[in-house]
Residue, then its C-alpha position, 0 to 999 in steps of 0.5 A: m800161636p793164638i790163644h783162646n783162654k786168657i788169664d786175668f791179671d791184677i797189678v799191685i804197686a807200693t808207692r810212697n812220695r812219687q808224685s812226679v813219677l807216677p804220671l809217667s809210669l801209670p799211663l804206659m801201663l794203662s795203655q797196653s793192649r791187654l789190661p788188668r782186671r784190678f789195679i791196686i795201689v798201696d800209698a804211704s805218702e806224707n801227702h796222701s791226698e795229692v798222690r790220690r789225685v795224680i793216680e785218679a787223673a792218670f786213670r781219667d785220662a786213660n779212659t779205662s774200664v780197669e778197676l782202681h783200688i787205692f789204699r792208704s797204709e804205713a811205710g814198708t815195701c813188703y808190708q805195702r806189697n802184702v796189703g795189696l795182695t790181700h785184695v788181689q782176685s786174679p790168678v796172676v799178680f804183677f808187682p812193678d815198682d812205681d818208677v818203672l816204664w813199660f814198652p807196648e805189649t809188655a803185659e801181653a808178652m808176659m801173660r802169653i807165657y802164663d796163658r800157654d803154661t796149662e800145666g802150671v809149671i811156671g810160677c814167675v814171669a819177668p820182663a826184659v830190661s831195656p837200657t833206654h826208656p820207651p819212645g816218646v815218654f819225655d817228648t811232651i813232659a820234661a823228666p822230673y829228675q836226672l838218673e844218678l850217675r851210678d845208674r848212668v854207668a851201672a850197665k858198663i861197670w856191671v859187665v866187668d864186675n859181673a864177670i869177676e863175681q861170676k868166676l871167683f865170688p858167685d853170689p847166690i842172690h845174683p847168680g847170673g848164668r850159674w842160677m841152676s848150679m845154685w838153685g837146681a837144674k830145670t827143663a823148660p817147656k818145649w813151647l817157650d822158644e816159640e814166645d822168645a822166652e827162657l828160664c831165668g833164676p832170681v828176679s828183681g822187684y821191679r820185674m816181678s810177677f807171679r801166680t797168685d796162689l803161688i806167691r800167697k803160699l810162700g806167705g808174701f813178702d817177708e816183713r822181717l827184712g825191714r822197712y826197705g826190705m832189701f832182697e825181699d824180691k830174691d827171697v820170693s823169686i827164689g822160693a817161686l823157683n824152688e816150687h816152680m819155674n821162673v821165666c824171662a819173657k824177652r818180648a816184654s820190656i821195661f825201663h827202671y827210671r830209678q828215682p834218686d832217693q836214699r831210703v836208708d842210712g849207710a850203716e843200715f844199708g851195709m848191715m842189710a847187704i850182709l845179714n839180709r842176703t844171708y838170711v834170704v840165701c839160708k831160708h832156701a837152703p839147708p845148713g852145710s849145703m853148697v849155697r850157704r858156704t857160697v854166700s859165706r865166701y861172697l860176704y868177705y868179697k863184699i866187704f873188700r868192695y866196701l873198703l875200696q869205697a870208704y873214702t866218703r862218710y856214707g862209705r864209712e858208715r856203710l862199712l861199719g854196718a857191713f862189719y856188724g852183719l859180717s860178725k853175726a852172719q855165721q849165726l844164720i849160716d849155721a842155723p837150722i831153717e826152723e830157727l833162722s827167722d828168730r835168729f835174724t830177727k834178733l840180730r836186726n833188733d840188736f843192730v838197732e841198739h848199735a846203730p846210733a853209735m855207727s853214724k857218729 
């Protein structure tokens, strides 16, 4: 179906010390048949001038008229994205990770959903995820790093793990096909099938795009979740799902070329896997709800999984952090929504005082 009134979109990327992968990801975004109005990059790198040179070189090579805006900021996924959001001017905003590789026509396939949604019922559109990178990406340049073993085998393990979790220990943050039973049933627009698209649940961060007015109404990204901001993507995409609908555009395809860096230590990761998850779920569901009861059950399953992986020092530190989170999680599960943020902030601050002992 031809579309005559096309909506503008902006891209916001939060980056830090990714000089090696930006020359791969940026050209693919800049070679799309449909380009953003503004490209906003918020950088927290230790060598900002080098990152700026890499970005500007990519734009010169692309010979594009897209507006480029580069800002330097303090580090923090949520904080950097919020900085970028303040400079967005288009009705739609994409938040791709800096290590995501777009296939051709990804932007067009996603934006067609917004274009056809004349009633404004769709608030978030995500691309499909490819198990392989776009053809030709590494033909002329060596891969700057090898994907970690966990990323190479994750897809195979996920099939088994997901089946077990979905049946016995569903996770409201990753509800899979059960998202409607968790977050409410939706009726898809009749034209969605024509675009080879479908309704979906919460969306991972590297796949996010939103109507700008919606993401601003939601308050942007919750900086209480910490510098790494684990589950900040689920927070905003569940918020979008509660307000409107989320859609996966299957004609759009991306590959997540995850850079193998460790953003936090084991104890903090374990704590966030419990407390951040609980906080995000409880933000969007009232006390006593099925969703809060479900996440409470899932936390014990998560601890069991971490027990099985406690044979390394990192695994033991992560388990200690998770135990801390579990010991405090009920305070969030019982909290009225209006008291939730203050309770969560206090628990995270208390964790900082205990964290040094966990790493000994």
